[in-house]
gemmi code that builds the backbone of each chain (N, CA, C; Angstrom):
import gemmi

chains = {
    "A": [
        ("MET", (103.739, 104.666, 124.723), (103.892, 103.520, 123.716), (105.127, 103.600, 123.072)),
        ("ARG", (105.369, 102.591, 122.175), (106.708, 102.582, 121.429), (106.346, 101.828, 120.143)),
        ("LEU", (107.109, 102.325, 119.237), (106.847, 101.725, 117.830), (107.290, 99.966, 117.943)),
        ("HIS", (106.177, 99.468, 117.400), (106.267, 97.910, 117.781), (106.823, 97.291, 116.417)),
        ("HIS", (105.998, 97.753, 115.342), (106.680, 97.427, 113.790), (106.132, 98.255, 112.789)),
        ("VAL", (106.696, 98.159, 111.585), (106.486, 98.853, 110.415), (105.742, 97.959, 109.589)),
        ("GLY", (104.774, 97.996, 108.942), (103.987, 97.116, 108.159), (104.320, 97.539, 106.825)),
        ("ILE", (104.947, 96.489, 105.880), (105.297, 96.711, 104.302), (104.432, 96.024, 103.532)),
        ("ALA", (104.125, 96.458, 102.425), (103.236, 95.710, 101.391), (104.007, 95.190, 100.531)),
        ("VAL", (104.092, 93.980, 100.093), (105.312, 93.418, 98.973), (104.501, 92.493, 98.051)),
        ("GLU", (104.824, 92.346, 96.891), (104.285, 91.371, 95.862), (104.870, 90.015, 95.966)),
        ("ASP", (106.026, 90.010, 96.685), (106.681, 88.673, 96.613), (107.440, 88.399, 97.864)),
        ("LEU", (106.977, 87.713, 99.021), (107.491, 87.618, 100.139), (109.111, 87.120, 100.280)),
        ("GLU", (109.233, 86.197, 99.241), (110.757, 85.724, 99.406), (111.717, 86.737, 98.820)),
        ("GLU", (111.266, 87.498, 97.711), (112.232, 88.510, 97.072), (112.319, 89.512, 98.395)),
        ("ALA", (111.067, 89.888, 98.883), (111.482, 90.907, 99.922), (112.447, 90.438, 101.415)),
        ("LYS", (112.019, 89.269, 101.636), (112.941, 88.558, 102.865), (114.489, 88.866, 102.244)),
        ("ALA", (114.611, 88.381, 101.106), (116.049, 88.636, 100.857), (116.516, 89.792, 100.468)),
        ("ARG", (115.818, 90.956, 100.209), (116.192, 92.287, 100.117), (116.555, 92.909, 101.582)),
        ("TYR", (115.621, 92.555, 102.609), (115.770, 92.974, 103.945), (117.319, 92.235, 104.766)),
        ("LEU", (117.397, 91.067, 103.956), (118.437, 90.554, 104.829), (119.722, 91.234, 104.642)),
        ("LEU", (119.728, 91.854, 103.391), (120.968, 92.682, 103.003), (121.197, 93.775, 103.941)),
        ("LEU", (120.071, 94.113, 104.761), (120.227, 95.175, 106.023), (120.447, 94.485, 107.407)),
        ("GLY", (120.462, 93.315, 107.336), (120.998, 92.445, 108.590), (119.678, 91.915, 109.331)),
        ("PHE", (118.085, 91.977, 108.663), (117.099, 91.985, 109.142), (116.943, 90.263, 108.833)),
        ("ARG", (116.475, 89.662, 109.959), (116.007, 88.187, 109.716), (114.819, 87.590, 110.126)),
        ("VAL", (114.301, 86.609, 109.361), (112.938, 86.388, 109.736), (112.655, 85.695, 111.233)),
        ("GLU", (111.800, 86.545, 112.072), (111.476, 86.031, 113.240), (110.405, 85.013, 113.668)),
        ("ALA", (109.419, 85.329, 112.721), (108.334, 84.421, 112.529), (107.627, 84.726, 110.854)),
        ("GLU", (106.784, 83.599, 110.889), (106.127, 83.808, 109.461), (104.979, 82.695, 109.592)),
        ("GLY", (104.094, 83.174, 109.009), (102.794, 82.723, 108.803), (101.604, 83.331, 107.911)),
        ("GLU", (100.462, 82.750, 108.066), (99.314, 83.508, 107.402), (98.432, 83.833, 108.717)),
        ("VAL", (97.910, 85.154, 108.134), (96.370, 85.511, 108.839), (95.334, 85.175, 107.727)),
        ("ALA", (94.745, 84.025, 107.929), (93.578, 83.967, 106.863), (92.662, 84.678, 106.877)),
        ("ALA", (92.222, 85.191, 107.907), (91.071, 86.350, 108.171), (91.151, 87.533, 107.336)),
        ("GLN", (92.806, 87.932, 107.454), (92.854, 89.065, 106.839), (93.408, 88.865, 105.247)),
        ("GLY", (93.504, 87.524, 105.019), (94.001, 87.141, 103.607), (95.517, 87.453, 103.237)),
        ("VAL", (96.294, 87.203, 104.354), (97.472, 87.933, 104.032), (98.644, 86.667, 104.476)),
        ("ARG", (99.917, 86.690, 103.952), (100.801, 85.938, 104.432), (101.970, 86.994, 105.272)),
        ("VAL", (102.359, 86.564, 106.200), (103.347, 87.838, 106.963), (104.369, 87.125, 107.372)),
        ("ALA", (105.772, 87.763, 107.157), (107.129, 87.502, 107.843), (107.500, 88.838, 108.604)),
        ("MET", (107.755, 88.376, 109.890), (108.028, 89.376, 110.863), (109.355, 89.459, 110.822)),
        ("LEU", (110.318, 90.184, 110.530), (111.629, 90.549, 110.695), (112.180, 91.346, 111.703)),
        ("LYS", (113.437, 90.777, 112.110), (113.969, 91.390, 113.423), (115.671, 91.871, 113.026)),
        ("GLY", (115.935, 93.088, 113.148), (117.179, 93.818, 113.089), (117.940, 93.611, 114.373)),
        ("GLU", (118.908, 94.661, 114.587), (119.579, 94.603, 116.058), (118.710, 95.338, 116.864)),
        ("GLY", (117.661, 96.215, 116.507), (116.894, 96.901, 117.501), (115.621, 96.248, 117.600)),
        ("GLU", (114.980, 96.931, 118.477), (113.594, 96.372, 119.121), (112.362, 96.387, 117.878)),
        ("ALA", (112.543, 97.605, 117.308), (111.123, 97.713, 116.327), (111.535, 96.385, 115.114)),
        ("LEU", (110.305, 96.116, 114.946), (110.143, 95.069, 113.696), (109.638, 95.686, 112.367)),
        ("LEU", (110.036, 94.802, 111.555), (109.314, 95.086, 110.157), (108.581, 93.931, 109.754)),
        ("GLU", (107.046, 94.080, 109.481), (106.348, 93.279, 109.337), (106.032, 93.210, 107.405)),
        ("LEU", (106.494, 92.215, 106.829), (106.320, 91.924, 105.369), (104.854, 91.131, 105.263)),
        ("LEU", (103.993, 92.057, 104.346), (102.693, 91.506, 103.992), (102.339, 91.280, 102.696)),
        ("ALA", (102.360, 90.065, 102.314), (101.973, 89.485, 101.000), (100.503, 89.059, 100.918)),
        ("PRO", (99.842, 89.653, 99.869), (98.576, 89.131, 99.946), (98.146, 87.580, 99.398)),
        ("LEU", (97.157, 86.925, 99.923), (96.706, 85.757, 99.463), (96.094, 85.766, 98.076)),
        ("GLY", (95.306, 87.121, 97.627), (94.847, 86.916, 96.584), (94.329, 88.566, 96.373)),
        ("PRO", (94.023, 88.869, 95.535), (93.754, 90.480, 94.675), (92.757, 90.919, 95.453)),
        ("GLU", (91.765, 90.137, 96.173), (90.577, 90.676, 96.624), (90.543, 90.677, 98.165)),
        ("THR", (91.671, 91.281, 98.797), (92.132, 91.198, 100.143), (92.808, 92.714, 100.544)),
        ("PRO", (92.747, 93.063, 101.630), (93.106, 94.410, 102.001), (94.469, 94.762, 101.462)),
        ("VAL", (95.399, 94.006, 101.517), (96.517, 94.127, 101.137), (96.680, 94.247, 99.434)),
        ("GLY", (95.908, 93.111, 99.075), (95.709, 92.709, 97.460), (95.451, 94.309, 96.673)),
        ("ARG", (94.288, 94.961, 97.419), (93.709, 96.019, 96.767), (94.813, 97.226, 97.053)),
        ("PHE", (95.442, 97.195, 98.377), (96.350, 98.548, 98.433), (97.578, 98.357, 97.223)),
        ("LEU", (97.973, 96.976, 96.942), (99.017, 96.878, 96.024), (98.601, 97.299, 94.667)),
        ("ALA", (97.243, 96.965, 94.371), (96.659, 97.276, 92.889), (96.591, 98.885, 92.802)),
        ("LYS", (96.179, 99.410, 94.098), (96.002, 101.172, 93.958), (97.322, 101.768, 94.045)),
        ("ARG", (98.069, 101.327, 94.972), (99.265, 102.135, 95.390), (100.623, 101.650, 94.997)),
        ("GLY", (100.867, 100.174, 94.780), (101.995, 99.526, 94.580), (102.714, 99.168, 95.836)),
        ("PRO", (103.706, 98.169, 95.769), (104.310, 97.859, 96.923), (104.878, 99.179, 97.794)),
        ("GLY", (104.916, 98.934, 99.128), (105.743, 100.196, 99.838), (104.935, 100.091, 101.316)),
        ("LEU", (105.470, 101.186, 101.765), (104.938, 101.439, 103.263), (103.608, 101.373, 103.599)),
        ("HIS", (103.035, 100.571, 104.468), (101.673, 100.079, 104.579), (101.154, 100.922, 105.879)),
        ("HIS", (101.469, 100.318, 107.169), (101.029, 101.015, 108.327), (102.182, 100.943, 109.306)),
        ("LEU", (101.981, 101.761, 110.625), (102.871, 101.694, 111.734), (101.886, 101.187, 113.097)),
        ("ALA", (102.959, 100.449, 113.606), (101.941, 99.539, 114.755), (102.621, 100.033, 116.012)),
        ("PHE", (101.878, 100.415, 116.942), (102.248, 100.729, 118.404), (102.047, 99.889, 119.424)),
        ("ALA", (102.877, 99.472, 120.296), (102.710, 98.596, 121.260), (102.243, 99.232, 122.472)),
        ("THR", (101.055, 98.632, 123.182), (100.420, 99.220, 124.484), (100.321, 97.777, 125.416)),
        ("GLY", (100.123, 98.208, 126.567), (99.891, 97.315, 127.719), (98.349, 97.213, 127.707)),
        ("ARG", (97.548, 98.314, 127.335), (95.984, 98.495, 127.580), (95.533, 99.067, 126.501)),
        ("ILE", (95.146, 98.149, 125.689), (94.463, 98.445, 124.317), (93.349, 98.839, 124.464)),
        ("GLU", (92.216, 98.158, 125.336), (91.033, 98.868, 125.280), (91.095, 100.188, 125.808)),
        ("GLU", (91.950, 100.619, 126.879), (91.747, 101.714, 127.299), (92.496, 102.771, 126.303)),
        ("ASP", (93.488, 102.389, 125.539), (93.888, 103.315, 124.616), (92.836, 103.603, 123.494)),
        ("LEU", (92.220, 102.503, 123.001), (91.243, 102.824, 122.074), (90.068, 103.696, 122.680)),
        ("ALA", (89.825, 103.415, 123.996), (88.647, 104.352, 124.321), (89.427, 105.912, 124.209)),
        ("ARG", (90.278, 105.992, 124.829), (90.915, 107.359, 124.752), (91.009, 108.068, 123.585)),
        ("LEU", (91.282, 107.298, 122.333), (91.877, 107.765, 121.164), (90.433, 107.929, 120.547)),
        ("ARG", (89.282, 107.455, 120.867), (88.050, 107.384, 120.151), (87.579, 108.855, 120.732)),
        ("GLY", (88.033, 109.001, 122.095), (87.542, 110.394, 122.928), (88.073, 111.355, 122.231)),
        ("GLU", (89.060, 111.273, 121.284), (90.112, 112.216, 120.912), (89.634, 112.550, 119.482)),
        ("GLY", (88.685, 111.670, 118.977), (88.241, 111.994, 117.688), (88.645, 110.847, 116.592)),
        ("ALA", (89.341, 109.751, 116.915), (89.806, 108.865, 116.189), (88.569, 107.819, 115.711)),
        ("ARG", (88.523, 107.403, 114.318), (87.610, 106.569, 113.864), (88.191, 105.059, 113.848)),
        ("LEU", (87.611, 104.076, 114.745), (88.232, 102.886, 114.797), (87.881, 101.929, 113.467)),
        ("MET", (88.618, 101.322, 113.070), (88.185, 100.288, 112.145), (88.069, 99.021, 112.804)),
        ("ASP", (88.589, 98.800, 113.931), (88.081, 97.773, 114.797), (87.803, 98.353, 116.187)),
        ("GLU", (86.184, 98.091, 116.562), (85.938, 98.789, 117.739), (86.348, 98.020, 118.736)),
        ("VAL", (86.523, 96.543, 118.805), (87.025, 95.820, 120.004), (88.393, 95.121, 119.104)),
        ("PRO", (89.382, 95.055, 119.777), (90.533, 94.243, 119.485), (90.309, 92.827, 118.873)),
        ("ARG", (90.922, 92.592, 117.736), (91.025, 91.218, 117.257), (92.181, 90.692, 117.013)),
        ("PRO", (92.332, 88.980, 117.002), (93.538, 88.454, 117.014), (94.415, 88.938, 115.736)),
        ("GLY", (95.571, 89.276, 116.238), (96.500, 89.588, 114.868), (97.798, 88.527, 114.692)),
        ("PHE", (98.519, 88.632, 113.995), (99.892, 87.856, 113.981), (100.570, 87.642, 115.252)),
        ("GLY", (100.700, 86.442, 115.313), (101.479, 85.875, 116.656), (100.732, 85.941, 117.944)),
        ("GLY", (99.367, 85.779, 117.767), (98.707, 85.659, 119.058), (98.132, 87.050, 119.666)),
        ("HIS", (98.918, 88.152, 119.011), (98.481, 89.500, 119.799), (97.374, 89.773, 119.263)),
        ("ARG", (96.382, 90.486, 120.286), (95.395, 91.112, 119.944), (95.565, 92.760, 119.532)),
        ("VAL", (94.680, 93.097, 118.275), (95.343, 94.240, 117.547), (93.962, 95.021, 117.295)),
        ("ALA", (94.343, 96.319, 116.896), (93.288, 97.098, 116.386), (93.764, 98.218, 115.570)),
        ("PHE", (93.073, 98.216, 114.542), (93.411, 99.288, 113.245), (92.531, 100.600, 113.515)),
        ("LEU", (93.096, 101.873, 113.425), (92.398, 103.114, 113.184), (92.232, 103.688, 111.832)),
        ("HIS", (91.129, 104.178, 111.615), (91.156, 104.872, 110.119), (92.323, 105.933, 109.831)),
        ("PRO", (92.820, 106.010, 108.699), (94.218, 106.793, 108.416), (93.915, 108.278, 108.498)),
        ("THR", (92.634, 108.575, 108.292), (92.299, 109.874, 108.522), (92.595, 110.505, 109.953)),
        ("PHE", (92.749, 109.809, 110.840), (92.981, 110.162, 112.251), (94.684, 110.398, 112.295)),
        ("GLY", (95.652, 109.279, 111.440), (96.722, 109.309, 111.600), (97.417, 110.266, 110.520)),
        ("LEU", (96.706, 111.258, 110.010), (96.889, 112.061, 108.818), (97.553, 111.371, 107.614)),
        ("GLY", (96.931, 110.220, 107.065), (97.493, 109.642, 106.183), (98.038, 108.233, 106.398)),
        ("VAL", (98.286, 108.495, 107.719), (99.146, 106.981, 108.255), (98.208, 106.193, 108.942)),
        ("LEU", (98.165, 104.810, 108.315), (97.403, 103.734, 109.028), (97.889, 103.503, 110.249)),
        ("TRP", (97.352, 103.780, 111.350), (97.824, 103.291, 112.935), (97.160, 101.798, 113.206)),
        ("GLU", (98.058, 101.138, 113.693), (97.411, 100.121, 114.533), (97.932, 99.900, 116.033)),
        ("LEU", (97.339, 99.498, 116.605), (97.598, 99.280, 118.217), (97.924, 97.527, 118.310)),
        ("VAL", (98.967, 97.238, 118.812), (99.120, 96.046, 119.137), (99.319, 95.846, 120.717)),
        ("GLU", (98.722, 94.757, 121.313), (98.905, 94.442, 122.802), (100.146, 93.537, 122.888)),
        ("ALA", (101.135, 94.170, 123.610), (102.467, 94.022, 123.843), (103.130, 94.191, 124.824)),
    ],
    "B": [
        ("MET", (122.254, 96.058, 111.320), (121.755, 97.608, 111.188), (120.229, 97.399, 112.424)),
        ("ARG", (119.823, 98.571, 112.414), (118.514, 98.611, 113.368), (117.817, 99.621, 112.586)),
        ("LEU", (116.360, 99.476, 113.016), (115.475, 100.760, 112.286), (115.722, 102.002, 113.284)),
        ("HIS", (116.351, 102.971, 112.444), (116.822, 104.283, 113.402), (115.522, 105.286, 113.488)),
        ("HIS", (114.624, 105.437, 112.104), (113.569, 106.397, 112.066), (112.736, 105.922, 111.146)),
        ("VAL", (111.459, 106.087, 111.077), (110.460, 106.284, 110.187), (110.131, 107.511, 109.531)),
        ("GLY", (110.442, 108.091, 108.501), (110.061, 109.262, 107.954), (108.464, 109.580, 107.687)),
        ("ILE", (107.956, 110.638, 107.970), (106.330, 110.676, 107.860), (106.129, 112.207, 106.952)),
        ("ALA", (105.556, 112.354, 106.090), (105.456, 113.511, 105.227), (104.239, 113.878, 105.631)),
        ("VAL", (103.988, 115.266, 106.311), (102.997, 115.814, 107.034), (102.625, 117.164, 106.263)),
        ("GLU", (101.506, 117.994, 106.175), (101.250, 119.322, 105.834), (101.400, 120.348, 106.694)),
        ("ASP", (101.298, 119.895, 108.241), (101.293, 120.906, 109.138), (101.820, 120.119, 110.292)),
        ("LEU", (103.111, 120.923, 110.380), (103.958, 120.057, 111.557), (103.316, 120.166, 112.980)),
        ("GLU", (102.784, 121.320, 113.427), (102.050, 121.452, 114.632), (100.745, 120.403, 114.743)),
        ("GLU", (99.954, 120.254, 114.060), (98.951, 119.444, 113.920), (99.392, 117.858, 114.107)),
        ("ALA", (100.613, 117.556, 113.361), (100.956, 116.395, 113.508), (101.606, 115.904, 114.853)),
        ("LYS", (102.413, 116.947, 115.426), (103.012, 116.507, 116.576), (102.046, 116.439, 117.801)),
        ("ALA", (101.058, 117.198, 117.568), (99.774, 117.027, 118.659), (99.154, 115.626, 118.439)),
        ("ARG", (99.322, 115.158, 117.085), (98.387, 113.665, 116.928), (99.367, 112.648, 117.535)),
        ("TYR", (100.830, 112.662, 117.206), (101.612, 111.741, 117.749), (101.836, 111.715, 119.214)),
        ("LEU", (101.578, 113.223, 119.911), (101.457, 113.117, 121.455), (100.645, 112.381, 122.061)),
        ("LEU", (99.418, 112.090, 121.166), (98.287, 111.407, 122.057), (98.795, 109.666, 121.884)),
        ("LEU", (100.073, 109.328, 121.202), (100.515, 108.002, 121.342), (101.841, 108.030, 122.326)),
        ("GLY", (101.803, 109.232, 122.895), (103.006, 109.594, 123.869), (104.398, 109.734, 123.443)),
        ("PHE", (104.114, 110.010, 122.079), (105.729, 110.668, 121.514), (105.955, 111.899, 121.882)),
        ("ARG", (107.191, 112.546, 122.143), (107.040, 113.616, 122.242), (108.500, 114.230, 121.225)),
        ("VAL", (108.474, 115.327, 121.264), (109.540, 115.960, 120.164), (110.979, 116.046, 121.048)),
        ("GLU", (111.982, 115.396, 120.375), (113.248, 115.351, 120.979), (114.203, 116.500, 120.392)),
        ("ALA", (113.935, 116.885, 118.983), (114.500, 117.716, 118.282), (113.783, 118.319, 117.393)),
        ("GLU", (114.169, 119.743, 117.025), (113.469, 120.111, 115.737), (114.010, 121.241, 114.922)),
        ("GLY", (113.797, 121.325, 113.787), (114.691, 122.037, 112.977), (114.584, 122.123, 111.655)),
        ("GLU", (115.283, 122.928, 110.632), (115.124, 122.863, 109.317), (116.276, 122.367, 108.576)),
        ("VAL", (116.288, 121.488, 107.491), (117.410, 121.377, 106.648), (117.237, 122.036, 105.527)),
        ("ALA", (117.750, 123.060, 105.278), (117.455, 124.060, 104.523), (117.980, 123.611, 103.122)),
        ("ALA", (118.936, 122.464, 102.803), (119.383, 122.108, 101.578), (118.154, 120.937, 101.250)),
        ("GLN", (117.305, 120.439, 101.778), (116.109, 119.553, 101.473), (114.962, 120.236, 101.447)),
        ("GLY", (115.138, 121.467, 101.770), (113.651, 122.208, 101.922), (112.493, 121.766, 103.009)),
        ("VAL", (113.345, 121.268, 104.033), (112.235, 120.630, 104.904), (112.378, 121.077, 106.398)),
        ("ARG", (111.231, 121.143, 107.116), (111.367, 121.363, 108.734), (111.045, 119.967, 109.292)),
        ("VAL", (111.934, 119.633, 110.085), (111.738, 118.423, 110.709), (111.381, 118.247, 112.051)),
        ("ALA", (110.795, 117.541, 112.591), (110.443, 117.262, 114.167), (110.869, 116.057, 114.183)),
        ("MET", (111.876, 115.556, 115.119), (112.342, 114.121, 115.452), (111.568, 113.728, 116.680)),
        ("LEU", (110.714, 112.666, 116.881), (109.790, 112.348, 118.131), (110.253, 111.061, 118.469)),
        ("LYS", (110.271, 110.883, 119.922), (110.731, 109.870, 120.662), (109.418, 109.248, 121.533)),
        ("GLY", (109.278, 108.099, 121.436), (108.478, 107.168, 122.532), (108.992, 106.592, 123.584)),
        ("GLU", (108.610, 105.399, 123.979), (109.208, 104.591, 124.831), (110.518, 103.820, 124.361)),
        ("GLY", (110.590, 103.756, 122.918), (111.144, 102.666, 122.565), (112.498, 103.414, 121.961)),
        ("GLU", (113.391, 102.766, 120.945), (114.727, 103.378, 120.576), (114.176, 103.918, 119.031)),
        ("ALA", (113.390, 103.278, 118.406), (112.903, 103.947, 116.988), (112.270, 104.937, 117.115)),
        ("LEU", (112.664, 105.899, 116.401), (112.114, 107.432, 116.253), (111.149, 107.626, 115.129)),
        ("LEU", (110.330, 108.668, 115.349), (109.848, 109.195, 114.168), (109.873, 110.543, 113.910)),
        ("GLU", (110.345, 110.710, 112.380), (110.721, 111.714, 111.759), (109.547, 112.637, 110.962)),
        ("LEU", (108.908, 113.544, 111.320), (107.832, 114.219, 110.753), (108.736, 115.254, 109.919)),
        ("LEU", (108.020, 115.531, 108.798), (108.953, 116.113, 107.467), (107.732, 117.082, 107.218)),
        ("ALA", (107.783, 118.288, 107.135), (106.847, 119.253, 106.553), (107.785, 120.293, 105.679)),
        ("PRO", (107.323, 120.222, 104.256), (107.906, 121.067, 103.160), (107.875, 122.376, 103.602)),
        ("LEU", (108.997, 123.330, 103.189), (109.087, 124.346, 103.192), (108.710, 125.295, 102.024)),
        ("GLY", (108.096, 124.470, 101.020), (107.405, 125.169, 99.931), (107.272, 123.790, 99.034)),
        ("PRO", (106.471, 124.413, 97.981), (105.811, 123.087, 96.992), (106.960, 122.433, 95.998)),
        ("GLU", (107.824, 123.346, 95.530), (108.958, 122.797, 94.912), (110.202, 122.238, 95.854)),
        ("THR", (109.892, 121.178, 96.627), (110.732, 120.573, 97.451), (110.429, 119.188, 97.413)),
        ("PRO", (111.263, 118.199, 97.526), (111.194, 116.868, 97.610), (109.850, 116.662, 98.179)),
        ("VAL", (109.775, 116.926, 99.634), (108.735, 116.565, 100.382), (107.329, 117.129, 99.813)),
        ("GLY", (107.555, 118.669, 99.525), (106.513, 119.313, 98.624), (105.892, 118.413, 97.678)),
        ("ARG", (106.766, 117.986, 96.621), (106.304, 117.081, 95.526), (105.553, 115.817, 95.977)),
        ("PHE", (106.178, 115.284, 96.852), (105.804, 114.056, 97.269), (104.162, 114.166, 97.953)),
        ("LEU", (103.853, 115.144, 98.618), (102.572, 115.427, 99.214), (101.698, 115.592, 98.049)),
        ("ALA", (102.032, 116.723, 97.263), (101.328, 116.872, 95.758), (100.752, 115.629, 94.967)),
        ("LYS", (101.793, 114.508, 95.034), (101.600, 113.410, 94.291), (100.766, 112.192, 95.078)),
        ("ARG", (101.295, 112.249, 96.170), (100.643, 110.905, 97.328), (99.849, 111.424, 98.478)),
        ("GLY", (99.927, 112.695, 98.575), (99.221, 113.024, 99.803), (100.056, 112.819, 101.204)),
        ("PRO", (99.638, 113.322, 102.389), (100.711, 112.861, 103.331), (100.332, 111.655, 103.862)),
        ("GLY", (101.409, 110.985, 104.611), (101.922, 109.830, 105.002), (103.009, 109.059, 105.009)),
        ("LEU", (103.455, 108.094, 105.009), (104.782, 107.402, 105.172), (105.617, 107.805, 104.222)),
        ("HIS", (106.927, 107.921, 104.528), (107.867, 108.606, 103.499), (108.982, 107.820, 103.142)),
        ("HIS", (109.585, 107.388, 104.203), (110.833, 106.711, 104.018), (111.183, 105.895, 105.567)),
        ("LEU", (112.157, 104.794, 105.158), (112.471, 103.995, 106.652), (114.237, 104.154, 106.500)),
        ("ALA", (114.422, 104.644, 107.715), (116.108, 104.817, 107.927), (116.863, 104.011, 108.798)),
        ("PHE", (117.761, 103.188, 108.432), (118.739, 102.340, 109.247), (119.907, 103.096, 109.776)),
        ("ALA", (119.787, 102.444, 110.950), (121.215, 103.074, 111.473), (122.370, 102.244, 111.219)),
        ("THR", (123.495, 102.739, 110.546), (124.739, 101.895, 110.756), (126.065, 102.749, 111.129)),
        ("GLY", (127.327, 101.831, 111.576), (128.519, 102.489, 112.033), (129.224, 102.443, 111.179)),
        ("ARG", (129.097, 101.901, 109.555), (130.058, 101.960, 108.635), (129.230, 102.494, 107.447)),
        ("ILE", (128.939, 103.539, 107.237), (127.842, 104.074, 106.190), (128.766, 104.047, 104.727)),
        ("GLU", (129.861, 104.060, 104.612), (130.861, 104.006, 103.344), (130.731, 102.617, 103.071)),
        ("GLU", (131.067, 101.889, 103.619), (131.032, 100.393, 103.424), (129.634, 99.599, 103.144)),
        ("ASP", (128.790, 100.067, 103.820), (127.331, 99.631, 103.913), (126.936, 100.106, 102.269)),
        ("LEU", (127.194, 101.448, 102.037), (126.932, 101.743, 100.674), (127.577, 101.015, 99.372)),
        ("ALA", (128.698, 100.698, 99.689), (129.583, 100.112, 98.513), (128.814, 98.839, 98.730)),
        ("ARG", (128.568, 98.129, 99.652), (128.334, 96.626, 99.555), (126.802, 96.459, 98.931)),
        ("LEU", (125.680, 97.669, 99.094), (124.621, 97.726, 98.600), (124.680, 97.968, 97.114)),
        ("ARG", (125.703, 98.864, 96.672), (125.736, 99.159, 95.456), (126.298, 97.909, 94.447)),
        ("GLY", (127.004, 97.071, 95.277), (127.632, 95.767, 94.613), (126.286, 94.527, 94.695)),
        ("GLU", (125.278, 94.796, 95.374), (124.175, 94.207, 95.241), (123.120, 94.571, 94.293)),
        ("GLY", (123.555, 95.802, 93.718), (122.490, 96.374, 92.527), (121.724, 97.457, 92.955)),
        ("ALA", (121.975, 98.105, 94.010), (121.361, 99.110, 94.429), (121.638, 100.442, 93.614)),
        ("ARG", (120.597, 101.257, 93.348), (120.962, 102.779, 92.979), (120.863, 103.598, 93.925)),
        ("LEU", (121.851, 104.316, 94.088), (122.165, 105.285, 95.324), (121.748, 106.736, 94.920)),
        ("MET", (120.896, 107.231, 95.719), (120.365, 108.775, 95.319), (121.570, 109.343, 95.736)),
        ("ASP", (122.342, 109.304, 96.791), (123.501, 109.843, 97.200), (124.715, 108.848, 97.297)),
        ("GLU", (125.533, 109.294, 96.276), (126.596, 108.281, 96.054), (127.716, 108.576, 97.210)),
        ("VAL", (127.891, 109.462, 97.909), (128.736, 109.999, 98.955), (127.773, 110.457, 100.203)),
        ("PRO", (127.948, 109.970, 101.410), (126.742, 110.387, 102.305), (127.128, 111.927, 102.554)),
        ("ARG", (125.895, 112.546, 103.076), (125.905, 114.179, 102.866), (125.070, 114.312, 104.433)),
        ("PRO", (125.174, 115.748, 104.829), (124.736, 116.044, 106.055), (123.430, 116.104, 106.413)),
        ("GLY", (122.779, 115.292, 107.174), (121.403, 115.155, 107.327), (120.849, 115.608, 108.945)),
        ("PHE", (119.562, 115.824, 109.110), (119.352, 116.244, 110.623), (119.991, 115.691, 111.456)),
        ("GLY", (120.387, 116.604, 112.461), (120.758, 116.367, 113.949), (122.445, 115.870, 113.637)),
        ("GLY", (123.213, 116.557, 112.463), (124.659, 116.256, 112.348), (124.836, 114.853, 111.754)),
        ("HIS", (124.159, 113.730, 111.773), (124.403, 112.787, 111.424), (124.600, 112.748, 109.583)),
        ("ARG", (125.476, 111.857, 109.286), (125.907, 111.780, 107.811), (124.791, 110.622, 107.386)),
        ("VAL", (124.253, 111.013, 106.084), (122.988, 110.233, 105.711), (123.322, 109.916, 104.356)),
        ("ALA", (122.730, 109.080, 103.648), (122.520, 108.769, 102.209), (121.402, 107.944, 101.777)),
        ("PHE", (120.461, 108.309, 100.740), (119.350, 107.803, 100.536), (119.537, 106.735, 99.114)),
        ("LEU", (118.909, 105.773, 99.269), (118.858, 104.560, 98.094), (117.657, 104.658, 97.299)),
        ("HIS", (117.724, 104.584, 95.843), (116.532, 104.805, 95.410), (115.657, 103.907, 95.593)),
        ("PRO", (114.235, 104.070, 95.646), (113.146, 103.130, 95.938), (113.020, 101.765, 95.197)),
        ("THR", (113.498, 101.731, 94.031), (113.266, 100.586, 93.368), (114.027, 99.333, 94.220)),
        ("PHE", (115.077, 99.901, 94.621), (115.894, 98.763, 95.368), (115.049, 98.273, 96.341)),
        ("GLY", (114.401, 99.440, 97.371), (113.581, 98.942, 98.533), (112.283, 98.597, 98.111)),
        ("LEU", (111.916, 97.975, 96.984), (110.707, 97.242, 96.427), (109.569, 98.272, 96.964)),
        ("GLY", (109.933, 99.510, 96.429), (108.917, 100.472, 96.574), (108.834, 101.338, 97.944)),
        ("VAL", (109.948, 100.918, 98.751), (110.407, 101.828, 99.904), (111.698, 102.695, 99.812)),
        ("LEU", (111.459, 103.895, 100.213), (112.635, 104.664, 99.860), (113.439, 104.430, 101.445)),
        ("TRP", (114.716, 103.926, 101.162), (115.651, 103.370, 102.299), (116.644, 104.562, 102.485)),
        ("GLU", (116.994, 104.995, 103.669), (117.912, 105.869, 103.999), (119.009, 105.126, 104.941)),
        ("LEU", (119.949, 105.482, 104.689), (121.281, 104.841, 105.805), (121.474, 106.236, 106.475)),
        ("VAL", (121.598, 106.046, 107.923), (122.253, 106.969, 108.987), (123.381, 106.565, 109.697)),
        ("GLU", (124.362, 107.510, 109.632), (125.380, 106.923, 110.462), (125.133, 107.284, 111.890)),
        ("ALA", (125.155, 106.097, 112.868), (124.529, 106.459, 114.149), (125.091, 105.169, 115.101)),
    ],
}
model = gemmi.Model(1)
for chain_id, residues in chains.items():
    chain = gemmi.Chain(chain_id)
    for i, (resn, *xyz) in enumerate(residues, 1):
        res = gemmi.Residue()
        res.name, res.seqid = resn, gemmi.SeqId(i, " ")
        for name, pos in zip(("N", "CA", "C"), xyz):
            atom = gemmi.Atom()
            atom.name, atom.element = name, gemmi.Element(name[0])
            atom.pos, atom.b_iso = gemmi.Position(*pos), 0.0
            res.add_atom(atom)
        chain.add_residue(res)
    model.add_chain(chain)
structure = gemmi.Structure()
structure.add_model(model)
structure.setup_entities()
């Protein structure tokens, strides 16, 4: 696998996009994932790994609750795989607790699944079919 | 610039290395940065971006204090640049507060500098000369 993107929780998407533009990262795609209550901007620099800015659509959403509890900052790591079901089954066999038992549609049409952060030793892991 | 690595604070380096091995990440380099009170394992997957596991050498170190306050998890983002002094001066001109006014030696012989996380909107940014 490889690092697909780093998820970053932000209060204000425009402010955050402007800040990462200073590092040479540009918006590759932007849109809402209504089921997750989040607006997403996917940023690309010179390398392959992306930055995914996540702004909540309201306080009672996963990212809204994250911001209320921890403040803005690093949110999750996403890893690209070509065999998402196989990898989920293998990680469950290693003791992972899955937040998504079956992959669900994520941003950009990719199928995704999150693992409970206890398995990532405090890091929320996402698998992305890509 | 591109994402050079993601820094991850861990309690136990061996446990964390084993966990990321399940995602196909392998140890590319390992060692201590005594000046920062940290033991580092740099992990490589199939992509270019690396994961930097950080285990404190004691509680009264930057990573030891981070773990006591926030628990294990995502710690910082590092961006590769070929012109570290120039980029630091430019970011200072944009309002960044620098934790390192001049680059200092980091892991693997690279020169590095950290920016105060207020500028990264809650994310600790590092520049790495690479």
